[in-house]
N, C-alpha and C positions, 0 to 999 in steps of 0.2 A: 728546467730551462719551460715547463710548460705553464709553471708558475710564472716565472719572471715575464714569459709571452703575454699572459692574460694579467702581468701589470698583479699579483695579489701576493707577491713575495721578492723584491729587489737583489735576488740570487747574483747580478751581476753589478752591484752598486759598486761595491770592492773586488777589485782584480792586480794583475802587474802591469798599472797603468805610470808606470813611471820610467821616462824615457833612461835610455843608459849613457847617451850625453844630452847636455844642456850646454856647454861651452859650445864657441865657433859655431852658436849658427844663427840665421838671420834675425830671430826675434831678439835676442840679446847682444845686437849690434848699434848702436847709439855713434857709429862713430859717421866724418861727411861723405867719406867716399862707400863708404860699404864694403871696410877691410874687417871681416865679420873673424876668421880666425886669428888674426891681432887683434882686435880690442879684447878680446874676451877668450884667450888662453887657458890651455888647460893647469896652466902654474895658478890660473885667479881659483879656480873652479873651487877650492878648500875654502879658498878665504872668501868669499864673491857671491853675495846674497842673488840669484838670479830672480829677476822679475818674471818672467810667465808661467814656466815651468820649475819642478824639481828632475835633477839624476841621480841614478846609485845604482845599488848589485841587487841585484834579486831584491827589485823593490814593489810595493804592493802601496796602493793607495785607495782612496774613496773617487769614486767617478769628478767630483768637481774639485779633486784633489788639494781638500781639505787639511788632511795629515799626509804623510809619507813614512812607511817604514823602509829598512835596506838594513842592509849588510856591509859592514868592515872590518877588514882581517886587517895583522901586524905582523909578518913573521919577526921582526926585532932585531933586524937588520935594513928595512929601507927606510929614506931620508922621509917618507909620508905614510898614513893609511893608506891603503886600498880601500875606497871610498867609492870609486865607478870604476871604470873600465880604463886605459890607458892608449893613446895610438896617435897616428902623426896626423895632420891638419895638411890641408889641399896642399901647402908648398915644400912640407917638413918630405912625406914620401915621392918616392921615383914615381910613383903611378898616381898620385894623389890621396887623397885623404885615409889613412888604412891604422884596421884598431889591431893592435897587438898584445891583447889576451888571450887566453881559450878557456871560455865557455859554452854550454849549449842548454837552451830550452827541450828539458825529456820529455815535460808531460805536461795535461791540461786540461779538463774539460772544459766545455765550451762557456760554463757559469762559471769556473773557477773551483768552482766546489774540491776539486784536485790538482793540483801543480808541484812539478820537481822543477829543478832546477841545480845543474853543475858548475864546479870552477875548480881549476887547476891552479894554482898559488907557488909559485917557487919557494923555496926556503933560502935559497940564497937572495943576495939585492938583488932584487928587479932590474936589470940592465937599460933605466933609463936613459941614461947619457947615450950608451953605445947604439940604443936604435935609432936616438937622433941621429947621430953622425955619421953613422956610416950610408943610413938612407940618403942624407944628406950627400953622399960623396955619391950615391949612384946614378948613372944617366939614365932615360927610357930604354935603352937597351938591354937594362941589365934586372934581373927579377928584383924583389922587394926580398929587404930582410927582414926575417920574421921572428918573431921569439924564440921559436926553435931553433933556427941557425944560430943563435949564440951558444949553445951545446951547455943550456941552465937546466934542459934537463934528462939528460945523460944519463946519468946515475939516478933516476930514481927519487934523487930528494924535493920532493914538490908535497905539498897539501891537496887531497881532495876534498873540495867544502861543496856538500849537496844540500840545497834546503827544501825539505816537502814541506806545502800548506794543503789543511783540508779545515774545510768551512762544516761548524758546528749549527750555524744557521747564517743568513747573508752577512751579518758586524758582528762573526765571532770566528778565529781564526786561529788553530791550533797549529805551531808549527815544534819542526822535527828538524835543528841540524846536525849533519853528521860529520866530523874533522877526521880524515883518517890521515896519518902518519907513511906515507910512501916510501918513506929514506928508508935505510940502513940502520939510522941512532934516532935515540931519542930525543925531542925537540920541542920548543915551544910557539906555542901561538895564542895573539892576543883573538877574540871575535867579541866584535861590540856591535849587537844587533842594537839598532838606532833606531828611533823615532822621532817625527820633526813635523812643525805647524809649515806649511807655504805659506812666507812672509805674504802676506797681503796689506799690511798696516801700515808700511812705512813708505808707500807711494804717494800719499796726503789725497787721498780717493776720501770724497763725502761718504759717511756714514759708515767706512770701512777700516779707521786708524783704532779698532776697540785690540789690543796685545792679549792673546789666548798663553796660557801658564802651560809646563808639565813640569811636573816635584816631582823628585826624586825621594823613593821608600825605599825600606830595603828588600831586594829582588824584584822590584818592580819599577815602572814608570805612569805615572797618571797624569793624565791630560786634560785640559780643559779647555775648551773654543764655543766662544758665542753662538757661533751657529750649529758644530757637532755638538756637543755636549762634553762628557765623560768619556776615555778613553784610559785603556788602562794594558801595557804592553809588561805584562810578569814573565821572569825565567827564574827555572829549577834553580835550587844551588844558591851561593852566595852572592851572586856579583854586585861588583859597584859601580851604582847609579854616578854616571856625569854627567855636567848640564853644561849647555851654553845657551848660547843665542843665534839663534838665523839672524843674522847680521851680518854686512859686511865687516870684515876689518879691514876700515880703511888706512889704518895708521900701517902695516905692514905694504899694502899697494902702495898709500900716496902721501906716506906720513903726514896723514892729518886724522885731529881725533872725528871717532865715530858716535853713536847710539849705543852702543853696549859697551860695558869693560870687561866682557867676558863673549867675542864674536864668533860666526861660524867656524870659526880654526880651532874654535877653542881646548875642545877633544884630541884632536891631530897633534895640538902641541904638547898637550899635558902628556902623553901616553907615549911619543914617541921620542917629546925631548925632557918631559919631568917636570914641564911648565906651572907656575901657577895659574893657569888659563882656565880652570871649571868654576863656576860659581860652588864657594862654600856652602851658599842657604841651600844648594841642591835646588834650584828652581831657575826656568830658562822656556825657553822656544824649540830648542832639540838637545836630543838626551840619550845617552847611551846604557847601556848594561855591560860591564867589561867583565870579560871572562880571561883567567890566564889560566892555559890548559898547557900539561906538559903530559906527553903523549907520545909511548914507548915506540920505537921503532917497529913497523907494521900493523901496528891498532890502532883505534879509532876510539873517536869520544861519543858520545851523541850529547845534547844539549834539548831538553823542552820547554816550550816557548808559550805565551799562549795572546793574542792581543784579538782586544776585543770594545765595542762599544758598550758602556754598563749603564749610561742614563742620556737621558735628551738634556736639553740645555733648560732651565740652570741645572748645570750638573752638581750631583747627590754627593754628601761627603759626611762619611768614610769613604770609599770607593771596594764593592766586596773582592772577595779573597776569588782567584780563577783555577779552577781545579787542572791542575796538570800531572796528575794521578790515571789512575784506569779510564775515567772519562774520555782523557783526552786521547789515551791509547786509543781504544775502542772510534773514535773522529776517523781518525788517521784510517785505522784497519776499513772500517766501512769504506769511505769514500774512496781508498784506491778500488777496494772492491767494485765496487760502481764503476767505477772510471773502467776495472776491467770488463766489465761488463758490455758496457757501451763502446768500445769500440769492438768486441766480440763480433757485436753484431754488424758491427758498419762495414767490415774489411771480411769480404768475403771468402769461401772458404777456398778458392782456386788460389788463393795468393799464399805465397812462402810466407816462411817467419822471418824471414828477413826482409820482404816486402810489407810485412804488417808491421812492422818496426818502424819501416821509413813513412809508412801514414803516417803512424802514429806520433812519431817525433814531426814529423811534415804542419800533421793539426798544432800541434804542441807549440812550434814557433810563431805560429799565424796569432794565437793566442795569446802570447807572451807578446808578438809584436805591437798588441793593441795598446796606445798610448795616451795618456790624456795631453791636449793640445788646445793650448789658451793664444790668442794674438787678435786683439784689438788693430788693426791698422789704423784708423787714426790719432789713436792713443801713443800707438806706438810712434808714428811721425810728428805728432806734439810734444811729446811727452809729460811727463805726470808732477804733479801741481808738486810736488816735495824734491823735485830733480832740475838739475840745471837744464835749461834749456838744449835740444839738439841742433847742433849746427843747421842754419839754412836753407845748406844746400842739401841735404836729406829730402824736402818737399817738393826737390824734381828729379829725384833720385828713384832708386831701385824700389817697387812696388807702390809708388803714389797714387798710381791712375786708379788704384784697389782701395778706396778707403772706406767703400763699405764693408768692406770683409772683416767679420767675428766672429771669431772663432773660439768654442768653447764646448769643447767636446770630445769623447774617446774616438778614434781614428785608425784605423790597421794604417801602419807603416812601412813602407819600404824595407825598410831594415832599422831598428830601433838604435843601434849607434851612429854609423856610416850617415845613415838618411832618416834621421827623427823629426821627419815633417814629412806630411801625407803627400803626395802624388798620384795626378788624375789617372793616369793611363797605368801605375801599376794596383792602385786599388783596387781598379776594375778586375784585374787576373786573380786578385786576393778571394773578391766576393767569390768567383769559381768553385774553387775550394773550403773556402768558409761554409757555403751555401750546403755541404755533405754534413756537417755538423753541427749548424746554429743560421737556418735559413733565416732569421728572424733579423741579424745583427749580421748578413751580407744586404739583407735589402734596405736595410733602415743605413747601412752604409753607404747603398748605390744613391742614395734620394741623399744624400747628405750636403755634397757638395752641389746639388741644383736649387738648395733652398735660395730665398733672398738674399739671406747675408756671407752667402758662400759664392755662387753665380751672380757674375757682372748684370748691368743692367742691359748691355750691350747683346748677354747672352752665350760671352764666352764661360768655359769652367775654367774657373783655375787653375793653375799648373802643379806648383811647388816651388813652395815660400822662397827660393830662391831669385824666383822671375814668374810671378803669380801669370803675366801676360803671355808665359812662352806660349806653345804650342804646342798639345800633348795627342796622340792618334786619337781619333773618334772611337772609342770603344766602348762607350758607356751605354751605349744601345745593343751593341752585341753583349755584354756581360749582363746586363737586364734579362735578356731572352732566354740564355745559359741559365741563371738564378730562379727564373720564373719557371724554367721546365724543371729544374733538378728538387723542387719547391712542391712540385706534386702539376703543373701547369691549373692551378685553381685560385689563385691572387690579381684576380684581374683589377683591383683598386691600384694596388702596386704597379703591375703595369702603365696604366693609365695614368698615375701620377710622371712615372718616368717619361712616358710620352710626350706628354704636356707642355714640359721643361725642356727637353730634346727638339723641339719644334724652335724654339729660341733660337738654340744651340746652331744645329742646323741651318740657320739663317743664315746664322753670325759668319760662320762656315763658306756658304752661298754667298755673301754681300763681303766681307773679307778676304777670303783667302783664293778667288776667281777674277784675277785681277784683271785679263783678257776680257771677263764677260765668256766663254768658251769653252764655257764645263769643263774642263783641265784646271788643277789645282795646284797650288802652293803649301806655303807650312811651314817651311823651315828644316830644322834635323829631326821634328818630328818625332825626338825620343832616340832616334837611330844616331845620334850624335855625328860619329867619326865615320859613317861607313862610305862618304864620299870622298872626294879628291877636294871640298875645303871644303871648309863650314859654310852650313847652310842655312845659319840664322846668322849672318854675318850679313853685310853690304857683296855684293856680289863682285867678284875679280874686276869685270869688265860692266860696263851700263847693259841692262836686259833684265830679262824676267826668267825664273828656274821655274819651270813647268817639270812637278815632280809626279813619275809614277807611281810612288808610295804614295803622295796625297790623295792622286785622282782614284786609285785603289781603296784607301780608303773611304774616303767619299762616296763612292759605290758600292760598297761595302756596307754604309753608314747608312744609304739608302732602302738597299732591301732589309735593313735590320728595321728600320720603322715601320717599310711594308707590312714587313711580320709580324710588327705589334700589330698596326692597323687591322689589319686582316683575322687576328686570334681577338681583336674585341671588338670589331664588326659581326661577330658569332651574336651579344648579348647589346647589343647596341648601331645600328644601320648606319648612323651618321661614321662611323669611322670610316664607312668605304668610300666615301669623300676620299680621304687621307689616303687610304689604300693607293687607288689612282694614282693622286699626286706623285707618292713616291715611288710607281710605279713608273709613272712617267719621265721622270728626275733621273731616276737610274738608267732608264735608254738614254738620256744625252747624255750622263756621263761616259759611260761607257764607249757609247759611237766615238764619242771625242775622241777618247784616249787610240783610238786608231787614227781618226782622221787629220788630228793634228801632230803624229808620229813619233806618239809613246812607243808604240809598240812598233819595232824591227824588223820586219819580214827577211833580210837576211840574215841578223843574228836571232832569230827565231827567240827574243826575250824584249822584256818592257825596259827602260831605261829613263834616266832622267832627261829632260830638255832642255838647253840656254834658247831661250827668244830673246834674238837679239833686237834693238832699235829699229834696224832695217827691215825688219819682217824675216831675216834668214834665220837658221836657227843649228844651233849645236850639239847633236845630240854627243851625251856623255854614258860613251860604251861602258863603265863599269855593270858588269855583272856582278851583282850584291842582293840580298833580301827583297831592296828597293823592287826590282823585276819583279820577283818571286808574291808577293803582297795580294797582286792584281787576281792570283788564283784565290782568297778567302771571298770574292766579292762573288755571291752564288747562295742562290735557295730555290726550290722548289715549289710551282703553285701544282695542288693533284685538282683532278676532274671536279672533286666534291666541291674544292672550296672555289672552281668557277661556277659551278653551280648554285652554292650558297649565295656568290655575288656577283651577280651579270654585268654591274656596270664597271668590276675588274675586267670580269670576262671580253664583254664588246671593248673595253680598251685597248682588252691585247688584240683580238683578232684585227681593228683600227690601224694599230701600229704595221701591222705583220702584212697590210693590203695596201697601204699606203706609206710606208720607211719601209721599202724593204732594202735600205743602210741597216736597218735594226737585225735584220733575222737572225746574223750568230749569236746576240746574245741574249734575245726573244724565241727565236725559231726553236730549241731543243724540244720533241715531242717523244714520248715511246710510255708503250706500257710499265706502269711498277710493278712491286711485286705482288699486289693484291688484285693486279689485271687489268687496273682503270688508268687512266690518261693520266700522264703527267709534263709539266712543263716546265723546263728546264729556263731561271737566269740567269746568267754570269757574265760576270766581264771577258771571261777568257773562254771562245769557242772552239769547238771541237780538235779543230785542226792546230790552233795555239796551243791547247791544251796539250797533247802529247808530245809539241814542240820544246813546250814549258817542262814539261817532265823530263825528259830525255836529259835537259839543263840538270835537274834538281837532282834526278840516281844518280849521278856522275858520281862514280868515288874519286874521279880526279878533277871533279866541281866541286859541288855541295853536299854529296854524301860521304860521310865520315860514319867511323863503326860505331859513337854515342850521340847521333843525329843528325843533323840538320848545320851545314856550317854558317855565317850571316854573309862573307866572300866567297867567291871560288875561287877555288883552292890553285887555279889555272894562273892568276895573278898573282901567286909566287913567281913564277918567270915569267911572267910579264904585266908586269905593273902597268895599270893605267895614265896613262899622262896626256893632259891636255895644255897647251898655250893658250890663256886669256890675257891679252894686253900686255903680251908680254914675259909674265910669269906664269911658272908651270907649275902645275898642280895636279899632284900623283895620288895614287893608291895602289895601295899593294896590301897582297896577303901575309897575313898576322894571324898565328893562331890563338896565340897569348896575349896581352897586357901590351896595347898599340905604342911604337915612337914616334906618336903623333904627339904634339903638343894640345890638338883640341881640346876643347872643354878642360881643360885641366891635366889632359894623360891620361883621368881616371876611366872612363868610360871607351869601353872597346866592341866595336862592332867591325872591324876588319879581319872577319875570321871566327872569332869563338863560336861555339855555339850558345845560344839563350833559349831558354825555355817558352817565355812567351810566344815568339814568333813560329816555334818549331809546333808550339799547343795548337795556335791559329791554323798552319800551315795543317795537319795532321786532321784538324775537324774539318777544312775544305775539303780535304779526298774523302772522308765518310760521308759525305754531303753528294762528290762527285759519283759516289760509289753507289749510292743508294739512288740517283738516277740511272746509273748505267748497269747496274747489278754486276754480273758473271761475263756480261758480250763485252767489255772492253777492260781486254788484257793487255800490260805495260811491261815491257823489260823491264829487272829489277834485279840488280843496278843494271844499269845502262852498259850495251857490250856486255852482258853475263851470257845470252842468249835465253835466260830463267825472264820467261812471265807471269803477270800473276792479277791477281784484280785490284783495287784500289783500295780495295777494303783488307787485304792480306798485306798491302804495304803498310797502310796508315796504323795495322798492329805492329807490321818488324817496328815502323821507326819508335812505337812506343814501345820496345823491349829494349830498342837504344837507347832510349834515354832513362829509363828505368835500371839500367844497366850500370847505368854509369856511380847508382849509390849503396849495389848492392854488392859482396862480395862473389867473384867470379871464381872461377872452376879452381882458381890460383890462391883462394881466401881472400883474393886482394881488391880493395874498392877504388876504379880506376879514379873519382875524385879525387881521392889523396896522393894521386901520382905516385914520386919517388919518395914521398916522407915515408919513413921506413917508422917512425915512433907511430902514429896513424895506420900505418897496415899493418903493423907485429904485433906490438906493445896489447897487451890484455886492457889495461887500463883506458885506453883510446881506441883500436881499433874497430870498436862498435857503438862509437857517440859518432851520430849523423849530423853532417851540417847540409848548408844548405847554401851553395855558393850564387856570388852575380850569375858569373855566366863559367863556361867551361872550354878546356883547351879545345883548339879545333881537330888537332891531332890524334892526342892523348886521353884525352879527359878529362884533364886535369882540373880542379875548382881553383877558382879566379875570382878578382872583386872583390868584393863585401863576402868575407866569406863565412862569416858564421851564420846567420841567418839572412835569407835575403827572399821575403814574402812571397813574390811573385813563382820562385823557386819550388815553391809546395804545389805547384801544379802538376807536379809529381805525382803526389797521392792521387789527384783526379785519375789522371793516367793508367796508374793501378787499380782504382774500384773502377774503371772502363772496360778493361781487358780482362782482367779477373771477376767481373761478376757475371 
């Protein structure tokens, strides 16, 4: 890592940067009306060359995705090779898109010097049609029909396939593929390690038309690329080299002639159907080493391979032989031992073995979630020279006002299959946990969406590729402060770079999302999707403006985050003191306005969204949800030492207290800190409001579940909130699992389940309040129990509840696996840890994007914080 950070050796140049789904994405959608799932469905993926990036299983590539390596499998009965994970699109799943395979990212160092990937592949025919049909019949009031529900694993007839990777150098990768037959009878598996070049030559771009080549030789593939040079994939034994071209099979898809007689699906058709669709000359741009393994019941077979860059351009010939013997084994052993030592130093001694395993696999998921992301919006809208012009309507459709955006980077993705694109607020949470193991990468990731080719000229940060102009919560400043602190609090250049760009973004928020100019904010769904009675991103059911409790809370928090940044930087540059006073002032305006404009409901003891009508009247939306809890996160402390060093800030604080008594609730808290010195609390939530909010939050009949904080009060199960707006009844009720609402495609659920990011923010807020109030503030926890605890103890307990989702309880069961007996009890499954998108609000079962969601890896940071 030190060599990589110093630019001495590019240890991060090769990594698991191949997406697990490129079909059905916005980038590949050239339809007129933005029907991405239909324009490029799963059935096209094996036959159609991608334009922007590749996908595959267990994939690795270089950071420019010049080459790709992935694993293909065939059990002898499936209609197609298993080259990529299968799942349902946003229309086929009864709760939105959903992956229908089982795989895990079991290990990875930050430089990918050591990695492990695992997949369970049925020996019977994969039930593609059954999964589509049954889910298509199910409504939103029914659960998803998953692969395990088909019974295909009931008799343990499946292949457990593990791939280990170890780097001998930054561009020399040793692989060990282990194929284990878990069935009770001998079986055959076709294993096809595959090497290909990303197609950059067929789009008609200037100086990009040189076609690379892969040549099949006995036991190996030799690639030659004009930019990369020579690349060799060597495998032990005598696998058959199969070659075709990474070109679209236009004949299969549209009945047209194509660029190659041996297109992208040639290897698939040859292996599955025996067709003469691989090049007999053994040349192409896509190649595989074809192994046919007959494995006895309960036995396993290991395949050693090696992938290495062996010469710069122009490539040398002949290519050198690669060591697959003792040197190969030594690299694997050394890299794994180094990884073991790395994680042993990371995890505190106070963590249990089960917790240590959660931390390690959470980090692995974050590392495997790094993907090469290429998207030039202007090029996408206008089309390539060699392609048919896109429909004219696209020029005014999705992302048409983001033509400056041009991405060509490795980025941490929310989920490599379900969400294989960056999302601004997801990325912020990822970076907190990433900073624990690779602070340099975390900082680079936070800076990336602030660069000129990402951030809009008006200051907006791009949200996600389905709609860059949507509004994600402004958590970037918060994340930068977290990463700065985790990294030792010394990279002031990083903090200054972030602050300068966020000044533009903060101004965008003020100018665009405060319609009334009254310091309360809108923003739309703000990542919380269907938490309200209607779609907050769509046109309102009646004329008016929705003033949002969470939007205002986020902005108060944003102002305090920027204040904290300015205070840190002012120690080294007094010019930043002016910014500190500016954001102090802006915070007081926002926090006071929340009360003046009626977001705080004194009768209910809660913050609510308010619908402001054209006649000036207001309709409070008395939904008890996380929207009303988020103002708790808008808090920070000013120490007497800080105020002594920055007299302008101290003077402004004193002036506010003397001349703006209405601000006293939000800036007036003062008490001695643990060091005996005076400290001030700046908080959107005053002392009286704090006690009332926490009483709601810690009520087991409302937000507090055995596994963390629910997104919506459980009181709404018996008492749904309903409001009549223009004759339209809008309702929200508590739903602990998948939502029955069709908002946002039915695949986003904030109506009751437990989400790690909002829990993490609220736990952090409790620790901030605990640092101010110390042992003097005791709060009943749970509400009604008669037991009073400090806020620090309560934050610890909430952390324990969230951690308990992932580790076996006294009964040996992990709550996140719910009633799934396969995952709860079978030895090959029960210790493989998933990181679901969210969790059932009552029983903790994992839901949503199931196998790996980046921000759920925050559990690793909770463990490291709690056990240190």
